[in-house]
C-alpha positions as CSV (number, residue, x, y, z in Angstrom):
1,M,226.6,16.1,-5.5
2,E,225.8,14.2,-8.7
3,Y,222.2,14.0,-7.4
4,V,222.1,17.7,-6.7
5,I,223.5,18.6,-10.2
6,F,220.8,15.9,-11.8
7,S,218.0,17.5,-9.7
8,F,219.0,21.2,-10.7
9,C,219.4,20.3,-14.5
10,L,215.9,18.5,-14.2
11,G,214.4,21.7,-12.5
12,A,216.0,23.8,-15.2
13,T,214.8,21.7,-18.0
14,L,211.5,21.5,-16.5
15,A,211.1,25.5,-15.9
16,A,212.4,25.8,-19.4
17,L,209.6,23.5,-20.8
18,V,207.0,25.6,-18.9
19,A,208.4,28.9,-20.0
20,W,208.5,27.6,-23.5
21,Q,204.8,26.4,-23.2
22,L,203.6,29.8,-21.7
23,S,205.6,31.5,-24.4
24,V,204.1,29.6,-27.3
25,R,200.7,30.1,-25.7
26,W,201.1,33.8,-25.4
27,S,202.3,33.9,-29.0
28,K,199.4,32.2,-30.0
29,K,197.2,34.7,-28.1
30,Q,199.0,37.9,-29.4
31,H,198.8,36.4,-33.1
32,H,195.0,35.7,-32.7
33,K,194.6,39.5,-31.4
34,E,196.8,40.8,-34.2
35,K,194.8,38.9,-36.9
36,K,191.4,40.3,-35.4
37,L,192.7,43.9,-35.2
38,L,194.0,43.5,-38.9
39,R,190.6,42.4,-39.9
40,R,189.0,45.3,-38.4
41,T,191.6,47.6,-39.6
42,R,190.9,46.6,-43.0
43,R,187.3,46.6,-42.8
44,A,187.2,49.9,-41.5
45,E,189.8,51.1,-44.2
46,R,187.4,49.5,-47.0
47,L,184.3,51.3,-45.4
48,A,186.1,54.7,-45.2
49,E,187.1,54.5,-48.9
50,L,183.6,53.3,-49.8
51,G,181.9,56.0,-47.8
52,T,184.0,58.6,-49.5
53,L,183.2,57.2,-52.9
54,T,179.5,57.2,-52.2
55,S,178.8,60.3,-50.4
56,G,178.7,62.1,-53.5
57,L,176.9,59.5,-55.3
58,A,174.2,59.4,-52.8
59,H,173.8,63.1,-53.0
60,E,173.4,62.8,-56.7
61,I,170.9,60.1,-56.4
62,R,168.9,61.7,-53.4
63,N,168.2,65.1,-55.4
64,P,166.3,63.6,-58.5
65,L,164.5,61.0,-56.2
66,S,163.0,64.0,-54.1
67,T,162.1,65.7,-57.4
68,I,160.4,62.5,-58.7
69,K,158.5,62.1,-55.4
70,M,157.1,65.7,-55.4
71,N,156.1,65.5,-58.9
72,L,154.2,62.2,-58.3
73,Q,152.7,63.8,-55.2
74,L,151.5,66.8,-57.4
75,L,150.0,64.2,-59.9
76,S,148.1,62.3,-57.1
77,E,146.6,65.8,-56.0
78,N,145.5,66.3,-59.6
79,V,144.0,62.8,-59.9
80,E,142.2,63.0,-56.8
81,R,140.6,66.4,-57.8
82,Q,139.5,64.8,-61.1
83,L,138.4,61.6,-59.3
84,K,136.1,64.1,-57.1
85,Q,134.7,65.9,-60.0
86,A,134.1,62.4,-61.8
87,K,132.3,61.2,-58.6
88,E,130.1,64.2,-58.7
89,S,128.8,63.9,-62.5
90,Q,128.4,59.8,-62.4
91,D,125.8,57.8,-60.7
92,P,127.2,56.4,-57.4
93,E,125.7,52.9,-58.5
94,D,127.0,52.8,-61.9
95,E,130.6,52.4,-62.4
96,P,131.6,50.4,-65.5
97,L,135.2,49.5,-66.1
98,D,135.6,52.2,-68.7
99,S,134.3,55.1,-66.6
100,P,136.2,58.1,-65.5
101,V,135.7,57.0,-61.9
102,Y,137.4,53.5,-62.3
103,N,140.0,55.0,-64.4
104,Y,141.0,57.7,-62.0
105,R,141.1,55.2,-59.1
106,R,143.4,53.0,-61.0
107,Y,145.7,56.0,-61.8
108,L,145.7,56.9,-58.2
109,R,146.7,53.3,-56.8
110,K,149.4,53.5,-59.4
111,L,150.8,56.8,-58.3
112,N,150.3,55.8,-54.6
113,L,152.7,52.8,-55.6
114,L,155.1,54.8,-57.3
115,V,155.4,57.1,-54.2
116,G,155.7,54.1,-51.9
117,E,158.7,52.7,-53.9
118,T,160.7,56.1,-54.0
119,D,160.1,56.3,-50.0
120,R,161.5,52.7,-50.1
121,L,164.6,53.8,-52.2
122,S,165.3,56.8,-49.9
123,E,165.1,54.6,-46.9
124,T,167.6,52.1,-48.4
125,L,169.8,54.9,-49.5
126,N,169.8,56.4,-45.8
127,E,170.6,53.0,-44.4
128,F,173.4,52.5,-46.9
129,L,174.8,55.9,-45.8
130,R,174.3,55.0,-41.9
131,Y,176.4,51.7,-42.8
132,A,179.2,53.1,-45.3
133,G,179.1,56.7,-44.7
134,K,181.6,58.6,-42.3
135,M,180.6,57.7,-38.7
136,E,181.5,60.8,-36.2
137,L,181.3,59.9,-32.8
138,H,180.3,62.4,-29.8
139,P,180.9,60.1,-27.0
140,K,180.5,61.1,-23.0
141,N,180.2,58.9,-20.1
142,C,177.0,57.3,-19.9
143,D,175.2,54.6,-17.8
144,I,174.7,51.6,-20.1
145,N,171.7,50.2,-17.7
146,A,170.0,53.5,-18.1
147,I,170.3,53.6,-21.8
148,L,168.9,50.1,-21.9
149,D,166.1,50.9,-19.5
150,D,165.1,53.7,-21.8
151,L,165.2,51.6,-24.8
152,I,163.1,48.8,-23.2
153,D,160.5,51.3,-22.2
154,F,160.2,52.6,-25.7
155,F,160.3,49.1,-27.2
156,E,157.9,47.0,-25.0
157,P,154.6,48.1,-26.4
158,Q,155.8,47.0,-30.0
159,A,157.2,43.4,-28.5
160,H,153.8,43.1,-26.6
161,R,152.0,43.3,-29.9
162,K,153.8,40.4,-31.2
163,N,153.0,38.7,-28.0
164,I,156.8,38.7,-26.9
165,Q,157.7,39.0,-23.3
166,I,160.9,41.2,-22.4
167,R,162.7,40.4,-19.5
168,K,165.7,42.0,-18.2
169,S,168.4,41.2,-15.6
170,L,170.6,44.3,-15.3
171,C,173.6,44.4,-12.9
172,S,173.5,46.6,-9.8
173,G,175.5,50.1,-10.1
174,K,176.4,52.2,-12.7
175,L,178.0,50.8,-15.8
176,E,179.6,53.8,-17.3
177,C,181.1,53.8,-20.8
178,P,182.4,56.8,-23.1
179,V,179.5,56.4,-25.9
180,D,177.5,58.1,-28.4
181,I,174.1,57.8,-26.9
182,D,172.1,58.0,-30.3
183,L,174.5,55.6,-32.1
184,L,174.5,53.3,-29.2
185,K,170.8,53.2,-29.0
186,Q,170.6,52.6,-32.7
187,A,172.9,49.7,-32.5
188,F,170.6,48.1,-29.5
189,L,167.4,48.7,-31.4
190,N,168.8,47.1,-34.6
191,L,169.4,43.9,-32.2
192,F,166.0,44.2,-30.6
193,I,164.1,44.4,-34.1
194,N,166.0,41.3,-35.3
195,A,165.2,39.5,-32.3
196,I,161.5,40.1,-32.4
197,Q,161.7,39.2,-36.5
198,A,163.1,36.1,-35.7
199,M,160.5,34.9,-33.1
200,E,157.7,36.1,-35.4
201,H,154.5,35.6,-33.1
202,S,155.7,34.7,-29.7
203,G,158.8,34.2,-27.5
204,E,161.1,36.0,-25.2
205,L,163.6,38.7,-25.5
206,I,166.2,38.6,-22.6
207,I,168.4,41.4,-21.8
208,R,171.3,41.2,-19.4
209,T,174.3,43.2,-18.2
210,S,177.3,42.3,-16.5
211,C,180.8,43.9,-15.6
212,T,184.4,42.9,-15.7
213,A,187.5,45.0,-14.6
214,E,187.9,46.5,-18.0
215,S,184.4,46.3,-19.8
216,V,180.8,46.0,-19.8
217,L,179.1,43.0,-21.2
218,I,175.6,43.3,-22.8
219,N,173.7,39.9,-23.6
220,I,170.5,40.4,-26.2
221,T,168.9,36.9,-26.2
222,D,165.9,35.5,-28.1
223,T,163.8,32.3,-28.0
224,G,163.6,32.0,-31.6
225,P,164.6,29.1,-34.1
226,G,168.3,29.9,-33.9
227,I,170.8,30.2,-36.7
228,D,172.3,27.3,-38.7
229,P,176.1,27.2,-38.1
230,Q,176.9,27.6,-41.7
231,L,175.1,30.9,-41.9
232,K,176.7,32.4,-38.7
233,E,179.6,33.6,-40.6
234,K,177.4,35.6,-43.1
235,I,174.9,36.9,-40.6
236,F,177.1,40.4,-40.3
237,D,177.9,40.4,-44.0
238,A,176.5,43.6,-45.8
239,Y,173.0,42.8,-47.7
240,Y,173.0,39.2,-46.5
241,T,169.4,38.7,-45.1
242,T,167.2,35.8,-44.7
243,R,164.0,38.0,-44.2
244,S,161.9,39.1,-47.1
245,G,161.8,42.9,-47.7
246,G,165.1,43.2,-45.5
247,T,167.9,45.3,-46.7
248,G,170.7,43.2,-44.8
249,L,172.5,46.2,-43.3
250,G,170.7,46.1,-39.7
251,L,173.5,43.9,-38.1
252,P,176.5,45.1,-40.1
253,T,175.6,48.8,-39.1
254,C,175.4,47.4,-35.5
255,R,178.4,45.7,-35.6
256,R,180.3,48.8,-37.2
257,I,178.9,51.1,-34.4
258,I,180.0,48.8,-31.7
259,E,183.6,48.5,-33.1
260,E,183.7,52.4,-33.5
261,H,183.5,52.4,-29.8
262,R,186.4,50.0,-29.7
263,G,183.9,47.3,-28.6
264,H,183.1,43.7,-29.8
265,I,180.0,41.9,-30.8
266,N,179.7,38.3,-31.0
267,L,176.9,35.6,-31.8
268,Q,176.2,32.3,-30.3
269,S,173.5,30.4,-31.7
270,E,172.1,26.9,-32.2
271,P,169.1,25.7,-34.2
272,G,166.2,25.2,-32.1
273,K,167.8,27.1,-29.2
274,G,167.6,30.7,-29.9
275,S,170.4,33.2,-30.6
276,N,172.6,35.3,-28.1
277,F,174.4,38.5,-29.1
278,T,177.1,39.4,-26.5
279,I,178.5,42.9,-26.6
280,E,181.6,44.0,-25.1
281,L,182.3,48.0,-24.6
282,P,185.3,49.2,-22.5
283,L,184.7,51.1,-19.1
284,A,185.1,54.8,-18.8
């Protein structure tokens, strides 16, 4: 009888310990999910507030910028006419540094430079609005494999010009997700561009898809130099870039689009071993 009672108590104690351990694991997992959700919610709130504050400001900047560009183009046309007239009245083999032809050419180069800078400012403004502005999704059930096929066909010539081979391994069957096609293509394209910029002159861009019971996984991998572990945390920060001339908004915009689709994006990378971006999207 004592043996039975001891066995029962021991079994109950072990069961309680197992249940407690499982409860602790579940609690930690739930806590991690809650923290992740809280971070995403706070980031979404900040972006919504930032979008509200900046939409009017962007409108006020865009109008005078368009006026400046239009007047610069008119000035350029006027200088081109003056240059043409000066060429007709001047000996083609004689062009001293103080001649009208030389001066008009110099003015034209400066005006073209200013036009280029206004275009760059406009593009920077547009990228900022795409990142911080209000993002309205128009989702419909679409096959992720078909979207990637279309993008690969479009992007392949650009990759080949840089001696980069695209390899794809798309799982069989349809992978239907409720997505906004245009926005999702923009996110994928940002990752493609980021990959070929990392590889510079040669390498491989590998695109794979797979499926779980609840979601679609898209892996976009490059064979570039990889990313230092200390920089991985910053890669999705707005305006952080390691590329000269980059705006630092491509990857943050990509993450925002994925998260607006109730998905996730993660980066795995090691120096010298390339980078792999994994996107998870919920199935329809």
